[in-house]
N, C-alpha and C positions, 0 to 999 in steps of 0.2 A: 760778571759782564763788564765791570768797570763803570757802570752807571750807578749813581747814588741811589740808595734804597728809596728815599722819599720821592725821587723823580719817577722811579718805577711805579711806586704806589699811586702817584698822581695820574699817571698814564692809565693804569689799570682801573682806577676809580672812575675815570672818564669813560672807559669802555663799559664798565658796569652800568653807568647812567644811560649810555646809548642802548645797551642791551635791555634795560628795563623799559626805556621809551619804546623800543620796537615791540616788546612783548605787550605793552599796554595798547599800542596802536593796532597790533595784530588782532587783539581780542575784540575789537570793534570795527575792523576793516570790512568793507563790502566789496573789495577788489576781488573778482573771481579769477580762479585759475582757468586754464584752457581745458583741462581734463578732469581734475580732481575736485569734487564738490567740497564745500566747507565741512571739515570733519571735527574740528575742535569744539564747536558749539554742540554737536551731537554727543560727544563724550562728556562735556560739562553737564548737559542735561541728564544723561544716564547716571553720572556719578551721584547726583542728588538722590537717586533711588537706592543707592548702595553700591553694588558691584562687587565682584569677587576679589579684585586686586586691592581694594582699600583706597581710601581717599587720597593718600599721599601720591601713590603711583598714578592714579587716574588724573590728579591735578597736574602732575609733571607731564604726563602724556598729552593732556589737552593743550597745555602751553606750547609744547614741542610741535604739535600739529599746527597750531595757529601761527607760530613764528615761521615754520617751514612753508606754510601756505602763503604767508605774507611775502616771503622771499620770492616765491614762484610767481607772484602777481606784481613783482617789481617794487615791493616795499623796501625800506631801508633797514638792514639788519647788521649784526656783528658776525662776521665769519668766525665760527668757533668749532673746529679750526677752519672749516670751509663754509661756503654759502649753502652747499647741499646738505650739510649737517648742522645748520645754524640753530635749529630748534632744541636740540638735546640739552646743551649746557644751561640755557635760560630756564628750560623746563625743570631741571633738577634743582637749580639754585633757588628759583622763586617759589617752587613748591616747598622746599625746605624752609624758606622764609615764612611762609604762611602757616606751616604746621609746627615748626620748632623754633623759629627765630623772632616771633613777634615781641617777646619779652626779653630777648637777649640784649645784654649791655653792649653798646657800641656796635649795633647790628651791621651798619654800613661798612665799618672797617673790617669786621669779620668776614662779610661777604666778599669784600675786595681782596682780602688775604686769601680766601678760598679760590678766587679767580686767578690770583698769582700762582697758586699751587697747580691749578688746572693748566695754566699757560706753560708752566715749567714742564709738566708732563707732555704737553703737545710739542714743546721744543725738543725734548728727548726723542719722541717718536719721529719727528721730522729729521733729526740728525742721524738716527740709527736706521730708519726705514723711509717712510714717505707719508705725506698727508693727502696726496692727490689720488683721486679715483682713477685718473688716466694712467697712473703708474702702478697703483696697488689695489685697485678695486674699491668697493664700498667699505671693506674692512679698514681701509686707511682713512676714510672720511667719517662715516657714522660710527664705526668701531672706535676710532681714536676719540671722537667726541664723547662717547659713552664712558671710555676709560678716564678721560679728563674730568668728566662730571662725577664719576665714582670717587676719584681721588679727592675732589673738592668736598664731597659729602663726608668722607671719612675725616677730613680736617675739621669741618664744621662741627662734627660730633665729638671732637676731642681725641681722635685716634692717633696712634703713633705713626712715625715715619714708615715703620715696617708694615703697618696696616695699610697705609696709603699705597705702598708698593704692591702689596698683595691684591688690593682692589683693582689696580691697573692690570695686573697679570690675569686675574680671574675674569675680568671683563673681556680683555682682548682674546683670551683663549676661547671664549665662547662665540666669537665672530670670525675666527680665522677662515679664510677662503670665501668670505662674502663678496660677491661680484658686483660690478657697477654696470647696470643694464637699463638705463633710462629710456622709457618709451618716447620715441620721436626726438631724442636728444634733449628733451625738456626736463628740468629739475622738478618733476611732479610725481610721476609714478615710476618706480615704487618709492621714490625718495621721501616724500612727505610722510607716508605711513611708517616707513622705517624709522624716521625721527621719533614718531610717537611710540613705537614698539621698543626701541633700543634703550629708552630711559629705564625701562624695567630691568634690563640686564645690568646696567650700571648701578641701580639702586640696590638690587639684591646682592651684587658683588660687594658693595660697600658694607651691607649688613653682615655678610659672611666674613669679611675681613675684620670688622669690629668684633665679631664673635670669637675671633682667634683662629679662624680657618685660613690656612696659608696655601699658596700655590707651590706645587712641587717644582715647577720650572720658574725661576725668578723673572721678574718683569723685563729686565734688559734682554734676556734670551727669548722671551715671548715676543718682544718687539722685533728682534732680529729675525725670528721665524716668520713673523708677519711680513717683513720686507722680502724674505726669500720666497714666500708663497705668492706675494704680489707680483714678483718678477716671473713667476711660473704661470700666472693666469694669462690665457691667450688674449691678444688685443681685442678680440670680439667681445670680451667681457670686461673691458676696461674703458668704459665711457664712450665707446664708439657707436653704441646702439646697433651693433651687428650680431648680437647673440642674446641668449637668455630671454627674459620677459619681453624685450624690445622687438623680437621677431616672431612672437606668437600671432596667430591669426587675428585675435582681438586687437592687439597693439597695432598691427598693420592697418586694420580698418579704421581705428581711431586716428592714426596719423594721416591717412588718406582723407578722412572727413574734415580734419582740421586744416588741411593744406600745409602741414608741417613738412619739414625736410624729409625727402624720401629715404627709406632705409635701404 
């Protein structure tokens, strides 16, 4: 990039601090969304009883839900890579910190380096395809965020560059074709719960890559395919709220009741 490495590190370190601050504020925020009730506290409470997914995934999902809800209620977040997908990366990073990073030497530096890895993956996706739901559907937003988080987790767990690449490919392959159909044009439904759900895809892809499982189609080609698929998705399913979940009877009734923009 031509930018000194320490300058990049300082910038990303600042972003990590902002991300941590937003996650902490989100966990205790009382700002309500217009449509989606607070889901993070419900999942946190449930996780104390066990749960089939295990503590790590449930923790990551709860953080993702809280940050995405905080964004929808006008809280300050770090777009990662977009506002609509802002909960996924902090969910994965800070869940890793709690479960695996508490005793790690120079933890903050390691997390910052992982965020650099995630950012590099996002840059590649942006250059080869898109990060915008209006251009490529939700695969380009929440899908990209999950791939970025998966790459970061592989790095944090000491995986190879090849494993990082495979984690990206495995994640993105699992969300190809995911459309962007926000109810009422608001970044609430289905956006918030997609944040909470897609962390699980990224986490499992990271574990698969670390186990030595590779993607038959390499990451660059998967990203290219995502871009091609995004261009094939009709405008009604690319953030316009003119198709998909946004035009269901329940969605229309909710929008009418809220006085939101008509579909």
